[in-house]
Each structure stands twice: as structure tokens, then as C-alpha cells.
C-alpha positions as CSV (number, residue, x, y, z in Angstrom):
1,X,-128.6,155.9,-73.3
2,X,-131.6,155.4,-71.2
3,X,-134.6,157.3,-72.6
4,X,-138.2,157.4,-71.5
5,X,-140.5,157.5,-74.4
6,X,-144.0,158.9,-74.0
7,X,-146.4,157.7,-76.6
8,X,-149.9,159.3,-76.8
9,X,-151.8,156.2,-75.6
10,X,-149.6,156.0,-72.4
11,X,-149.6,159.8,-71.8
12,X,-152.7,159.8,-69.6
13,X,-151.3,157.1,-67.2
14,X,-148.0,159.1,-67.1
15,X,-149.8,162.3,-66.2
16,X,-151.7,160.6,-63.4
17,X,-148.4,159.4,-61.8
18,X,-146.7,162.9,-62.3
19,X,-149.6,164.6,-60.6
20,X,-149.0,162.4,-57.5
21,X,-145.3,163.1,-57.8
22,X,-145.6,166.9,-58.2
23,X,-145.3,167.7,-54.5
24,X,-142.3,165.5,-54.3
25,X,-140.6,167.2,-57.3
26,X,-141.4,170.5,-55.9
27,X,-140.1,169.7,-52.5
28,X,-136.8,168.2,-54.0
29,X,-136.2,171.4,-56.0
30,X,-136.1,169.6,-59.3
31,X,-136.6,172.0,-62.2
32,X,-139.5,171.3,-64.6
33,X,-139.2,171.7,-68.4
34,X,-141.6,174.4,-69.6
35,X,-144.3,173.4,-71.9
36,X,-143.7,176.5,-74.0
37,X,-140.1,175.3,-74.6
38,X,-141.4,172.0,-75.9
39,X,-143.9,173.5,-78.1
40,X,-141.4,176.1,-79.4
41,X,-138.8,173.4,-80.3
42,X,-141.4,171.3,-82.1
43,X,-142.8,174.3,-84.0
44,X,-139.5,175.7,-85.2
45,X,-138.5,172.3,-86.3
46,X,-141.6,171.7,-88.3
47,X,-141.4,175.3,-89.9
48,X,-137.9,174.6,-91.1
49,X,-138.7,171.1,-92.5
50,X,-142.0,172.1,-94.3
51,X,-140.6,175.3,-95.7
52,X,-138.0,173.3,-97.6
53,X,-140.7,171.1,-99.3
54,X,-143.3,173.6,-100.2
55,X,-143.1,176.9,-102.2
56,X,-146.2,178.5,-100.8
57,X,-147.0,180.2,-97.6
58,X,-146.9,177.8,-94.5
59,X,-148.7,178.0,-91.2
60,X,-147.8,175.7,-88.3
61,X,-150.4,175.4,-85.5
62,X,-149.3,173.4,-82.4
63,X,-151.6,171.4,-80.3
64,X,-151.9,171.7,-76.5
65,X,-149.9,169.9,-74.0
66,X,-151.7,168.8,-70.8
67,X,-151.1,171.5,-68.0
68,X,-150.5,168.7,-65.6
69,X,-147.5,167.5,-67.6
70,X,-144.2,167.6,-65.6
71,X,-141.0,166.7,-67.2
72,X,-137.6,167.2,-65.7
73,X,-135.7,170.3,-67.0
74,X,-133.3,169.0,-69.8
75,X,-129.6,170.0,-69.3
76,X,-129.0,169.8,-73.0
77,X,-130.8,171.5,-76.0
78,X,-134.1,169.8,-76.9
79,X,-134.1,167.7,-80.1
80,X,-137.1,167.7,-82.4
81,X,-137.8,165.0,-85.0
82,X,-140.6,163.6,-87.2
83,X,-141.9,160.1,-86.2
84,X,-141.9,157.4,-89.0
85,X,-144.8,158.0,-91.4
86,X,-145.6,161.6,-90.2
87,X,-147.2,163.9,-92.7
88,X,-145.8,167.2,-93.9
89,X,-149.2,168.8,-94.4
90,X,-152.5,168.6,-92.6
91,X,-152.7,167.0,-89.2
92,X,-149.4,165.5,-88.1
93,X,-147.2,165.0,-85.0
94,X,-143.6,165.9,-84.0
95,X,-141.3,164.3,-81.4
96,X,-139.3,166.3,-78.9
97,X,-136.6,164.5,-76.9
98,X,-134.2,165.4,-74.2
99,X,-130.9,163.8,-74.9
100,X,-129.9,163.6,-71.3
101,X,-128.8,160.1,-69.9
102,X,-132.1,159.9,-68.1
103,X,-134.0,161.9,-70.7
104,X,-137.4,161.7,-72.1
105,X,-139.4,161.8,-75.4
106,X,-142.8,163.2,-76.0
107,X,-145.0,163.5,-79.2
108,X,-146.7,166.8,-79.8
109,X,-149.8,167.1,-82.1
110,X,-149.7,169.8,-84.9
111,X,-151.4,171.0,-88.0
112,X,-149.5,172.2,-91.0
113,X,-151.4,174.4,-93.4
114,X,-150.0,175.0,-96.9
115,X,-151.3,177.9,-98.9
116,X,-150.9,178.3,-102.7
117,X,-152.6,180.0,-105.6
118,X,-155.3,177.8,-107.0
119,X,-158.2,178.2,-109.5
120,X,-161.6,178.4,-107.9
121,X,-165.1,178.8,-109.4
122,X,-165.9,182.5,-109.8
123,X,-169.6,181.7,-110.0
124,X,-172.0,178.7,-109.5
125,X,-171.6,176.3,-112.4
126,X,-173.9,173.6,-113.6
127,X,-172.9,170.0,-114.4
128,X,-171.4,169.6,-117.9
129,X,-170.4,173.2,-118.4
130,X,-167.4,173.8,-120.6
131,X,-165.1,176.0,-118.7
132,X,-163.8,179.5,-119.9
133,X,-161.4,181.8,-118.2
134,X,-164.5,184.0,-117.0
135,X,-165.6,181.0,-115.0
136,X,-162.5,180.9,-112.8
137,X,-160.4,183.2,-110.6
138,X,-157.0,182.6,-108.9
139,X,-157.2,182.7,-105.1
140,X,-154.7,181.9,-102.3
141,X,-156.1,178.6,-100.9
142,X,-155.3,176.1,-98.1
143,X,-154.3,173.2,-100.3
144,X,-153.0,170.9,-97.4
145,X,-155.8,168.3,-97.7
146,X,-156.2,168.3,-101.6
147,X,-155.1,164.8,-102.3
148,X,-156.5,164.9,-105.9
149,X,-154.5,168.1,-106.7
150,X,-155.7,171.4,-107.9
151,X,-155.3,173.6,-111.1
152,X,-153.1,176.6,-110.9
153,X,-153.3,178.5,-114.3
154,X,-156.2,179.5,-116.6
155,X,-154.7,177.4,-119.3
156,X,-155.3,174.3,-117.2
157,X,-159.0,174.5,-117.8
158,X,-158.8,174.4,-121.7
159,X,-161.2,171.9,-122.9
160,X,-162.5,170.9,-119.5
161,X,-166.1,170.5,-118.4
162,X,-167.6,170.1,-114.9
163,X,-168.4,166.6,-113.5
164,X,-171.2,168.0,-111.2
165,X,-172.7,171.2,-110.1
166,X,-170.1,173.5,-108.6
167,X,-170.6,176.1,-105.9
168,X,-168.8,179.5,-106.3
169,X,-165.5,179.4,-104.5
170,X,-164.9,175.7,-105.0
171,X,-161.3,174.7,-105.8
172,X,-161.1,173.1,-109.2
173,X,-159.6,169.6,-109.1
174,X,-159.8,166.3,-110.9
175,X,-162.8,165.5,-108.7
176,X,-164.7,168.5,-110.0
177,X,-163.6,168.8,-113.7
178,X,-162.7,166.4,-116.4
179,X,-161.8,166.3,-120.1
180,X,-165.0,165.7,-122.2
181,X,-165.4,162.3,-123.9
182,X,-164.2,162.4,-127.5
183,X,-164.7,158.7,-128.3
184,X,-167.8,156.8,-127.2
185,X,-168.3,153.1,-127.2
186,X,-169.1,151.8,-130.7
187,X,-167.6,154.9,-132.5
188,X,-165.6,154.2,-135.6
189,X,-162.1,155.5,-135.4
190,X,-158.9,155.5,-137.4
191,X,-156.1,153.5,-135.8
192,X,-152.7,155.0,-136.6
193,X,-149.3,153.6,-135.8
194,X,-145.7,154.5,-136.8
195,X,-143.9,157.8,-136.9
196,X,-142.9,160.2,-139.6
197,X,-143.7,159.5,-143.2
198,X,-144.1,155.8,-142.5
199,X,-147.5,155.2,-140.9
200,X,-150.0,152.4,-140.9
201,X,-153.7,153.2,-140.7
202,X,-156.8,151.0,-140.3
203,X,-160.4,151.3,-139.2
204,X,-161.5,150.2,-135.8
205,X,-164.4,150.3,-133.4
206,X,-164.0,151.8,-129.9
207,X,-164.8,149.2,-127.1
208,X,-165.1,152.0,-124.4
209,X,-165.5,155.7,-124.0
210,X,-162.4,157.9,-123.5
211,X,-161.3,161.5,-123.4
212,X,-158.3,163.2,-125.1
213,X,-155.1,161.5,-123.9
214,X,-157.0,158.6,-122.3
215,X,-155.9,154.9,-123.1
216,X,-158.7,153.2,-124.9
217,X,-159.3,149.6,-126.3
218,X,-160.2,149.4,-130.0
219,X,-161.2,146.4,-132.1
220,X,-159.7,146.4,-135.5
221,X,-162.4,145.9,-138.1
222,X,-160.2,143.9,-140.6
223,X,-158.6,141.4,-138.1
224,X,-161.0,141.7,-135.1
225,X,-158.0,141.9,-132.9
226,X,-158.2,144.3,-129.9
227,X,-155.5,146.8,-129.6
228,X,-154.8,149.7,-127.2
229,X,-154.0,153.3,-128.0
230,X,-154.4,156.8,-126.7
231,X,-157.1,159.2,-128.0
232,X,-155.7,162.0,-130.2
233,X,-159.0,163.4,-131.4
234,X,-162.7,162.4,-131.8
235,X,-161.7,160.1,-134.7
236,X,-158.0,159.2,-134.3
237,X,-156.5,156.7,-131.9
238,X,-152.7,156.4,-131.8
239,X,-151.8,152.7,-131.4
240,X,-149.2,151.6,-128.7
241,X,-147.0,148.9,-130.2
């Protein structure tokens, strides 16, 4: 099947040629594919695809096609598809092709906005503040560009502190909040290994700072051997064997 593929970088050259050919197309009675039909096909496709991948509210905003664009009317239904590597949120693109023997393919810019309930700061917060339920509120938010994730329930803030000053209305993410450090470099900790009634304990010295659940390196005081574990509390590190 012979297909004409229109990439964004070649579109301007194509449009120039089509402008010259417009009088010829009009004189020959060749029907032109409407821009609205191309955009509609692309938008319907994206809405179906994205709705299957996100549980929140979805908004699809299509970009504009150059008004000088002239493509031959397709005898068959238009086919929309996603180019390799296309995103399903934020700025993306969608392909639309005419499957006729002498058909064409064009790529349309679009923006996909995904909305979900997220925790935001209910008031301005200073750096190092321990969060409480009164400090946050749940708001429907555009989460499309939040690569570092976001918090969704008040229970998520338990034990967290702010990394920096936070403006009211800011979405809470790992870039804004963190677990407080329970172990600091040089702290004496109990190294615990084993499960159930059989456990081995020894004293150690933390080589680095860490928060609850973080992996941390500890030097055993008796053997001077460096081991790794995860922080259970301010004085206990569970060794990984």
C-alpha cells in the first residue's frame, strides 16, 4: 500500500506545495478532507485510550491544523494511532491515516490533562514543619506533569516534614515533603537480624543519616564490618542478610 507520511518537520514544505496546487485541486473537483474530521478522529481515539489508563477525569485538547492544509478526501474511515514513544498525559501527538491505496498520514499535536484528588497545602508552611491533617486539604488537581507523584489521603502525611517553604495550594509530593531523619551519622544503633524468637543483636555506628524505612550502612562495633539494613526506629536497624 502506498502511503504518504507527513512528519512535523516536512509539513511546512508540504503546505507550500499544496497552496500552489489548491487551484488545480479545486478545478479538478477533488474533494478535500475537512480539518474538523481529522481532529475529531484524533480526539476520540485519545479519549478512548487514555480513559482506559486513568481513573480520574480526563480532558483532551487538540492542537490546530494549518488552515492551508489540503488533503484528499479519504474514501474509507480515518484511522488514528499513537506514534512510538507518545505519552498518555501532558503534551503528546496522535497520528491519523487514510488507509486508501494512495492515502496519507498526518500527526496532530494534543495535550492530555488528567485530574485526580490530591493533597495540597491548606496554608503557607515553613521548612521543617511536621505535617498534621489541619495543614492539608484534598483538591481535584491536574496531575499530568507530576513525575514525582502526589499524596492522596491524609494518612499519607503521617510523620512527614516539609523539605522547604511551601505556598498554600501547592500539591504535596516527594519533592516537597520527606520523612524526618531518625538516624544521623555517628549515632549508636542496635543491629538486629533474624525472625521470630531467634534473633541476633549487636551494637553498631551509623555511617550515614537515614529516615524510617531507608537503607543505611552501619559499622558493627565488635567486628568493624560494614553491614546494610533498613531503619526501623531511631535506635534500631534491621540487617539485611
